[in-house]
C-alpha positions as a LaTeX table, in Angstrom:
\begin{tabular}{lrrr}
\hline
Residue & $x$ (\AA) & $y$ (\AA) & $z$ (\AA) \\
\hline
Met1 & $-4.10$ & 4.23 & 18.45 \\
Asn2 & $-4.84$ & 5.46 & 14.94 \\
Leu3 & $-3.43$ & 4.10 & 11.70 \\
His4 & $-2.02$ & 6.98 & 9.65 \\
Glu5 & $-0.79$ & 6.88 & 6.05 \\
Ile6 & 2.68 & 8.10 & 5.09 \\
Trp7 & 2.66 & 9.81 & 1.69 \\
Glu8 & 5.47 & 11.02 & $-0.55$ \\
Tyr9 & 4.48 & 14.00 & $-2.71$ \\
Asn10 & 5.76 & 14.78 & $-6.18$ \\
Asp11 & 4.73 & 18.42 & $-6.44$ \\
Ala12 & 5.86 & 18.74 & $-10.07$ \\
Glu13 & 3.75 & 15.84 & $-11.39$ \\
His14 & 1.02 & 16.04 & $-8.71$ \\
Val15 & 1.36 & 12.43 & $-7.67$ \\
Gln16 & 1.11 & 11.25 & $-4.08$ \\
Lys17 & 2.69 & 7.86 & $-3.41$ \\
Leu18 & 1.72 & 5.71 & $-0.45$ \\
Glu19 & 4.94 & 4.83 & 1.36 \\
Gly20 & 3.52 & 3.04 & 4.38 \\
Phe21 & 1.64 & 3.37 & 7.61 \\
Val22 & 2.40 & 4.41 & 11.17 \\
Leu23 & 0.44 & 4.08 & 14.41 \\
Leu24 & $-0.20$ & 7.37 & 16.20 \\
Cys25 & $-1.83$ & 8.20 & 19.49 \\
Ala26 & $-5.09$ & 10.14 & 19.18 \\
Met27 & $-3.47$ & 13.51 & 19.93 \\
Cys28 & $-0.64$ & 12.99 & 17.42 \\
His29 & $-3.28$ & 12.03 & 14.85 \\
His30 & $-5.05$ & 15.33 & 15.53 \\
Val31 & $-1.75$ & 17.14 & 14.98 \\
Lys32 & $-1.28$ & 15.35 & 11.64 \\
His33 & $-4.80$ & 16.44 & 10.64 \\
Ile34 & $-4.59$ & 19.91 & 12.14 \\
Gly35 & $-7.25$ & 21.36 & 9.84 \\
Leu36 & $-9.76$ & 18.75 & 10.96 \\
Ala37 & $-8.67$ & 19.35 & 14.56 \\
Gly38 & $-9.59$ & 23.02 & 14.10 \\
Ile39 & $-13.01$ & 22.09 & 12.76 \\
Leu40 & $-13.62$ & 19.67 & 15.64 \\
Ala41 & $-12.52$ & 22.34 & 18.12 \\
Asn42 & $-14.94$ & 24.87 & 16.59 \\
Glu43 & $-17.72$ & 22.30 & 17.00 \\
Gly44 & $-16.80$ & 21.83 & 20.66 \\
Lys45 & $-15.63$ & 18.26 & 20.10 \\
Leu46 & $-11.92$ & 18.81 & 20.77 \\
Asp47 & $-9.77$ & 21.11 & 22.89 \\
Tyr48 & $-7.35$ & 22.69 & 20.38 \\
Asp49 & $-5.12$ & 23.94 & 23.19 \\
Glu50 & $-4.59$ & 20.32 & 24.26 \\
Val51 & $-3.48$ & 19.48 & 20.72 \\
Ile52 & $-0.98$ & 22.36 & 20.81 \\
Glu53 & 0.27 & 21.33 & 24.27 \\
His54 & 0.75 & 17.75 & 23.06 \\
Phe55 & 2.70 & 18.91 & 19.99 \\
Cys56 & 4.95 & 21.07 & 22.18 \\
Lys57 & 5.52 & 18.28 & 24.70 \\
Val58 & 6.37 & 15.65 & 22.08 \\
Asn59 & 8.63 & 18.01 & 20.11 \\
Lys60 & 10.10 & 19.80 & 23.15 \\
Cys61 & 9.24 & 23.18 & 21.69 \\
Thr62 & 7.25 & 26.34 & 22.37 \\
Lys63 & 3.79 & 27.42 & 21.27 \\
Asn64 & 5.52 & 29.87 & 18.92 \\
Asp65 & 7.34 & 26.92 & 17.30 \\
Phe66 & 3.98 & 25.17 & 16.90 \\
Glu67 & 2.46 & 28.25 & 15.25 \\
Lys68 & 5.34 & 28.42 & 12.75 \\
Gln69 & 4.88 & 24.73 & 11.86 \\
Glu70 & 1.12 & 25.15 & 11.66 \\
Lys71 & 1.49 & 28.07 & 9.22 \\
Lys72 & 3.96 & 26.11 & 7.12 \\
Ala73 & 1.61 & 23.11 & 6.98 \\
Phe74 & $-1.35$ & 25.25 & 5.92 \\
Asp75 & 0.78 & 27.00 & 3.28 \\
Val76 & 1.78 & 23.64 & 1.77 \\
Trp77 & $-1.82$ & 22.40 & 1.95 \\
Ser78 & $-3.08$ & 25.57 & 0.26 \\
Lys79 & $-0.63$ & 25.21 & $-2.64$ \\
Arg80 & $-1.24$ & 21.50 & $-3.10$ \\
Ser81 & $-5.01$ & 21.94 & $-2.95$ \\
Gln82 & $-4.90$ & 23.89 & $-6.21$ \\
Tyr83 & $-4.25$ & 20.70 & $-8.15$ \\
Glu84 & $-5.93$ & 17.39 & $-8.83$ \\
Trp85 & $-3.68$ & 14.65 & $-7.50$ \\
Lys86 & $-3.11$ & 11.10 & $-8.71$ \\
Gln87 & $-2.44$ & 8.38 & $-6.16$ \\
Asp88 & 0.23 & 5.71 & $-6.49$ \\
Phe89 & $-0.43$ & 2.74 & $-4.19$ \\
Arg90 & 2.45 & 0.58 & $-5.39$ \\
\hline
\end{tabular}
């Protein structure tokens, strides 16, 4: 199991607030960090297809559904990465 942070994002003020933590299995943690999963897969350290299969199984969806969610996640990441963020740990 992996401890994963839950963040709330204020995109207008560029503040990310720590809301809590959740335990995830290793494959779900790879899904949450899909960019890192891609890097690990390119290095031969992870089977990306297994990550996709796990996502589809857990969410009862198709690979096409995964690809739509993946694109959406990378679009949000790309926009948010343009800014310097402040963290709120309260």
